[in-house]
Structures are given as structure tokens and as C-alpha cells.
N, C-alpha and C positions, 0 to 999 in steps of 0.2 A: 503494500500499499503506499504509494508514494504523496508526502504532503501538498505536491501540487497539484492532484488528483480530486476528482469528485467524489470517490470514496471515502480521503480522508476530511475532508470537508462536512461530512455529514457524520463520520464516526468523529472527529474532536467533540462536536459540539455535544451529540450524545452521551459520550464517554463522560463529560464535564459535569454534565447534566445528573447522570447519572451516581457519580462520584458524592457530587453534595449533597443527593435526596437521601443515601444510605446514612446508615447510622455509620459516626464516627470512627467506631472500632470494626467495622466489616468494610472499610473504604479500602483497604490493604489489599483485600483477597479479589476484590472487581478489579482493583488495577492489576492483578497479578493475571487476572481471566482475560482482562482486555489488551494486556501486553500480547501473551498469545499468542489470543487472536490476530494481532497486528500483525505479528511476525509471521503466523501463519497461511495468510493472505496472500504470501510471496510464495511457499512452497511447501507446501504441509510436512513431504517428510523430511527436508533438512531441520524441521525443530526436535528432531532426534539428538541431531549432534551439539545445537544449544541445552540439552536438557544431559546430555552424556560431560559436557565440559562443566555445567551448574553442578553434575551430582560430585562428580571428581573434584574439583575444589572445595565443597563442602566439605567434604569425607575427608580430605587431605589437611584441612584448616583447623579442624575440631579433633583429629590425630596430632597434630603439630603440637596444638594448644596444651593433648592431655598429658605429655611428658618433655621431660626436660633432659631426656636421655638424646645427645646432639646425632649420634647415628640416626636413629629413628626419626629424628624431626629432620635430618636432612633427607633418609629413605622418599618420606610423605612428599616433601619439598621437589623430589628429583619427578614421584610418579606424576605430579601436578604438572611439569616443565613436560616430562615424555610425552602426556595423553594429551596438552592443549597442543604442545606446539607440533606433535605429531598428527594432529589433524589439520592442524593449517598447514603446514608441509604436504600432506596426501593432496588436497584441496584444492591452494594456491599455486604450491611451487613442484607439486613431482612432476608436469606436466614440462615446464620451463626447463627445469634441472634435464631430464629424460631426453627433449628435444635438441640441447648442447652438447650434451654427448653424441648423441647420434649425428650431429654434424660437424662432431670433431672424429668420429671415428670415421664418416666419411672423407673427411679431408686425406686420409691416411688411405684410404681405399677398403677399412675392415667394416665386417656387417656387423651391425648392433642390430641384437635380437628382440629387444625392449620395447613393446610399444606402450604409449601414451592411455592413459586413463580415461582421456575426455571426461570427467567431472566436471558438471557446473558450479562455479564459486560463489559457496551459499552469502548471501547478503549479510555485511554487517561481519564478517567472522573475524576478520582485525581485529575491529572494535571491541568489541565481546570477550574475545583471546585474550588479550592487551588488560581488558578491565579484570578479569578472575582472575590472571594468574598476578596482575598487584596483588589483588588480595591475601592470596597466599603467602605472595613473600613478605608483605606487610604484616601475615601471622607470624612467622616463622623470625619475622627482626624482631619480633613483641614491641611493632608499632601501634598495633587494634588489638581486639578482642575477636575470637571467632564466633562468627552468627550460631545462636543457638538454632535456631528453627530453620529448616531446609527452605520452607515457602518463602519467609521471608529473605533469606539468601535469595531463592529463585526471584525476586522480586526485583533485588538489587541488577542482578545479571540481565532481566530482561524489560526493567523499565522503559516503556515505549516511546516517551519524547527522545532517548537518545539512543535507544538500542541499535539500531542499523548505521550512524553515520557520526556518531559521538555525542559532546565530549566524552573521552574515556574518563568515568566517574573514578574517584579515590571512593573504598568503602567507609572511611573515617567521614568522608561529606555528605554520602550519599545513603547510608545505612540509617544514620540516628533522624535523618527529615523525611524517611519512610514509617519511621515509627512513631511520629508525630502524628496530631489532631488540628488540621489547618481548617478554622470556617471560612466560608464564603465571605470575600473583602472586596468592597470595589475599586479602590486604590488596586489593589494588586492584581484583580481582573482585568481592570483598565490598561494599567502598563504592560501585563501580558499581553493581551492583545494587540496595542501596538507594536511592540516587537514581534508576533505572528506577521502583522501588517506591513511589517516592513520587511520581514525578511522573504516572506512571499514575492514582494515585489523587486527586492533586489534576483529572485530568481525566477518569474516569468516574464518580467518586463527589460531588465538588464542582462541580465546572464543566456537567458535562449534566444534572445533577439541578436547579442554578439554572436552566438553559436551559428549563425548563419555566414558569419563572415568567416569565422577562424576555420570550423569546419572545410570550407571552399578550398581557402588556402593550404592547410596540412592535410588536405586529403590529395593532393598534386603538387607538392613541393617544387618539382621542376620547372611547374610554369610561372612562377612568381620571383620576381628580384627587388634586391635593394627596399627600398620605402613599402613595397608592397608587403614583404615579409617580416621590417620592424614594426607596420603597423598592425598583422595579425600577431606578432610577438607581443604586442602592449593589449591589445586586447584581449588577448587569451589570458593573461594575468588575470583584467579584471573580471572576465568571465568564472574565469577560476573561482575569486575571491569571491564575487556576488552568488555565485552556485553555493560554494559550500559554507560560508560566513550568512550565507541565507537561510539554509535548511539548520545552521545550530541557531540565528534567532527564534525559528519556529518551534523548535525544541526547546531554548529555554523558556520562550512565551509560553508554552504549553504548559512546563513542568512549572511556571510561577504564577500561573492561575491556581495553581492547587498548592501553593505555596512551599514549593520544593525550589529553591536556588542553587541549578546546576552549575557548574563552576565555568569561568570566563575560558571562550576558547579562540577568540580575536581582540586585538585590543588595537585597532586601525593602523593595520599593516602598510599601507598604503601612504603613510606619513614616515614608514621607518627612514633612519640616515646615516644605518651602514647598517652589513648583513648580518652582525649580530644581533643590531637593534631590531632588525628584521625577524628573527628567529625567536624572538623572545614574546613576538605579537603575532605568528603566525602557528595556528593549530598548537595551543598553546597546551595542552592537556597533551599531545602526544610526545612532543619536543621535550616536557616536564618528564613524562612517562620515561623516556631513554637514559636522561638524564639520572633522576633517580634508582633507576634498578640496571642500565647497562652500563652508561659512561663511569660510574662509580668502581664498577669493577675494571675497567679495562683503561681505565685515564685517572680521574679526578683530582681537584683542585689542586689537591696536597702533594701531588704525584712530580714527578721531574716535567722540565718543558716540554722534553721529546713525547713521553709518556703522556703528558696530557692533548699535544696534537695528535697523535695516536689513534689516542682515546676518541676524539672529534671525529676523525676519518671512519674509525669503525662504527660512530653513532648514527654517521651519517649516509655510510655505505647499509647499513642497518634499513635505516630512514627512507633511502632509496628503495630498495627489497619491499620495504612493507607497504609502500604505495602501490607496488603491481611486481609481478612476476613476468621480469623481460629487462635485457642489457640497456633498454632507454633510462631505464627507473633507476639501474644502477651508475648509471653515468652523472642524473640527475643526482643524485645524491652524491657521489664524489665530486662532484663538479661544486658542489656547495660546500661539501665539506674541506676541500681544496682553499674554496675561498674564504672561509671560516678561519681558517689558522692563517692562512695571509694577513689578512685583517689584524688578528691578536698581533702578530709578528711586528707591521707595519703603524698600527694605531698611533704608538708615542710618534712617529717621523709624522704622520697625516697632522698631529696636534699642531708640531711643530711649523711643520710646513703652513699651517692657518695663524699662526704666530707671526711667521716670516711676514706672510703675505698682507696681514691685517684683518685676515677672514675671521678672526674670534673676535674684532669688536665690529662684526656684521653676523650677530648670529643668524639671521635670516636668510643670508644670501650662501653663508656655510651650510644651513640644514638646507638649500633648495640644492645644492651639488653634489650633499651627500645623499640625497632623496635620488636625482637624477641615474646617482652610479649604481646606487644599491636596485633601483628597480632595470637598469642594464640588465644586472645579473642575475635577475628575478626573469625578464625576458628571455636571455639566451639561456637559461633552465629550462623556460618552457618548450624551446625547442627538440626539450629531450623528452620533458614531460607531456608530451603532447602527440609528438611525432610514432608513426605508424610503427615505424623502423627504426632499426639506427642506420642505416641507408639515408633514410628519410631524415633523418636530425643533422647528419653531412650535409646532404644535398639544401638545407635550410639554413646551414650554417655557412655554405659556401656562397650559395646564391645571395645572401641578404649582404655581401661584402660588396654585391654587383651591380651598379647604381643607371645600368641602361634600360631598364627593364619600364621606363616611364613612372609614372604619379601613381596616384594611391586609386586602387581599384576599388572604390565607392561601390560602383555599379552592383558591386557581388550583392549589397542586400537585394533581397526580391520584391521590394518596392521603397523608391526614391525616399518615404518618409521614414522608412525605418532609421534611416542617416541621422536625419535631425532628432527622431526620439532617443536615438544611442547617446548624440551630444548633449540634449540636454538633462537624460539622465545622468550623465558623468558628471555634469555642474554640480546635480544635487547629491550625488555620489561624494565628490571631497568635500561639499558644503557638511553634509553632516559628518562624515571623518573629524573634518578638523573642527566642528562643536564638539563632538566626542573629545576630543584633545585635548582642547584649551577653555572648554566651557564645563563639559562635564555635560550628554548631553540628555540625559533623566534630568538632572539641576536644570537645565535650562528651560524642559518642557513644564518641568513642577512650575517654574514663576508664571508661568503664560495661562493665562483665566481659562477655566474648563471648558467652557464654549469653544475658546479657540484649537482647545484639546481634539474634542470630541470634531469637530470640524476638519480639523487635519489627518485623522484619523479615516472619517468618510471619505474624503479626497484620495486617500490613498486608496481605498476599497475600489472607487469609481476608476479612479486610473488602472489599478491591477485588471479590471472588468473590459476597460475598454481595450488595453492596449495589451493585454499581456499577452504571451503565446500559451495558448493551453494544449498543447499535446501530450502533454504528461509526461516530459522530456525525461528521464531519470536523471537523480543527481549524481556529479562526476563521481565523488568519494563512496558512493554506492556499489560501485566495482573493487573499491578494495577493502 
């Protein structure tokens, strides 16, 4: 069930109405049923993988907590790791690795006998796998207590607003909230609906409209050059951001109506001034997961500089593979890891350069230059993220330096009006980002009269209905 589908626009208000109509002590049971129904609307049989992950980590968490024997604790931690990562590998990475080995054997003229499995990737498996693994590791590290009720733990794993595309929640944040009883609150419902409307606007008005342009270019990279590719790269960054943060806003807004505060997943990343800043603002729940559970093992802030750099590269290789089972994603992660290592190595020199040139006394100009450089890195990374193959990504990289291809192919939009809608939406998007960064968007809206806030929401709904692309296009991160 997609957030941008008629089914969800029926399901969400019905689920929320039933939630508040039930006695407080029974609401969590209803949420659990609704969450399983929400997931099974996609593919019923894959709910068994969700149940397997839930039962494994519930049992392992309890067993770890009930003993102080380090060998037994490690045994159950490893059991959780093996089963969860084993399922993730089988469904997401087996065919990728198998195909890579087949190609390697073929290059030597050898026969490779193992067939692909051809399994459909279960929606959300990367998200809920990391969420349940984080729980087990936190119990092992004695950061939290194991959940005694398997049904309440199942609700933590399957909570429908964030089940299939995050944020990747931590048990210490979500589990206590799912135990609380929240009554209907006008201000909370208003703020939650505002987030849902804004998220839906970003998805169906901005991201899905831009997709017409980017899909045309990335599907045939050899046909475009120079500014044509630069524009496609820039628009893809906007598309990716509006698509994923749009989902996140709908998730946060839906949860907020019920009184649950999910963790922040984006913090105005379009305003980042360096690559380090970018990754502190983009997909925060994933980057902090890798920091807390992987980086501390391979690098860590107290390690030597060489090991810290190695840790960053390992984390970003894992980050790239998390996004998809393809060499393009490996290159995407490696590129960002190298850029981050380079930034940390050069940031003192960059700061010194700002002082020498006087840019430190012109903070807005310094920010603009840093933001442009960061966006260029993100745009080039998009060539790997979006390309259909490694060959296509190299074609894009080569052709973007060839400026003989003419001016921008704005006629790739199906209708001329779409170009102007996109440009207007971008102005609105950047204005909202700026307000969120410098004024606090929530505080700014709170300071406006109630009539203005409701008028703004009504205008948003009207624009969504009038300008939205209602083809029920999958969210990009559903494939991960």
C-alpha cells in the first residue's frame, strides 16, 4: 500500500478514527493488526519473513538479558546476526553476488553452474532488518531492557507509518511511546496533517513530475551531453530528496496524530555547506545506525587517523550496498566515503583559505560556495545512484564534460506547463528549507493566525489534487 495511493488515503483516516474510538488499553492491539494488514497489502507471503525476524530478535533479546554468561550472550547475538543478515543476503544480495561470480568465471572461459534464485525483494526488508538488529545489539550492550511481550515487540517492528521506508527507529525511542496512552489532541492532529500534506506535495507534485525528465535522460545517457546531464543530475537530487523526505513527512505526520514522535530523518540537506554536513542531515536514521553499530567496530573517534579513515570507507561501502545490490551503488558509497575522508583531511586548509581570501568575513558567500561544492558532489554521486549500469554511469560522467550537445532539453517534459510548475515548486521548496533552517518552520507556523494555517493546508490539498501526478509511482526507497 503506497502512501500516494487511494488505498492509503482511505486506510489512514479509517485507522486513525478506529484508533481513537477504541479504549486506550486496546489501541496497541489494533495498531498491530493494522500494521500487519498494511504490510500484507503488498505481498501476503512475505509477512512470514517479517514474523521470522520478529520472533528471532524477541527470543534472542530475552535470552541475552537473562544471563550474564558472555559466551551465551554472544551466542544469541550471533544467532540474531546470522538469521537477519542471512535473510537479507538471500533476498537482496545473492543474485548480485552470483551474477558477479558468473561474469568473472566467464571472463576466464570457465563454466559457472549455480543459478540465480530470482526472488522478489521484500519491501522494507533493509529497514526492518536494521531496526530489529539494532534492538538486539542494544540489549546485548545493556543499553535497554528486553521487551517482555512478543506482541508489543512485534508492534515495534511493524509500526505501519515507518515500516517500509523508515525512519529506522531505535527501541529506546519507539517502544516506550507505543506503551503510552495518547488522547485526541487538536494541535497534534493539525501539525500531523500539515506534515502529511507537505510530504504528499513533495512526492506527487515535485518528485513525480521531475521523474519524467530524469527518467528520459538516465534511460538513454548516450543521447545527452553537457548541461543536459548537469540539469538531470541536479533535478535527480531534488527528486530523490522530495521522494524520500516526502515519505518521511507522511510517516512522521501519521505517527504524530497518534501522539508518537518518530526520529528526525532529514534536516534541510539542500542547505548543506560540506559533505560532512550533508551526511549529518541526510537519512539521519541510517547514518547514525552505521555510526553506532558499525563505525565503532572498524574505526571510532578514538582510533588513529588511518583507522578512522578506513572506518569511514567501510561504512560508506556498506551504506552503498545497503541502498542496492549493484556495483553502481558500491561506487556511489565509495565515492562519498572518499569525499568525506578528503574533506576531513582538508578542512583545516579550507578554513585557512577562507581566512586568507576574507571569505570568513562574508559568511553568506562562504556558505554559498560550500553549498555549491556539496551539491556538485551529490549530483555526481547521482550518476552512480540512478544509472542503470556501471557502463551508463561512466557514459554520464564522460558526456557531462562534453558541452557540444546544445542547450537544456526542457522539452523533455510531456507538457510545457510542467516546466513552470517545477520551477515554482523549487522556489517553494527552497523557501521552506530556509525557513526550517533559520526560523524553525514549526515555530514560524505557530506564530501565524489559526485561519492562516488552515488556509495554507487547504491550499496545499487543492494544489495536490490539481497538480499531483496520481500514477501511484513507487517511492524510490521502497526498492531498498
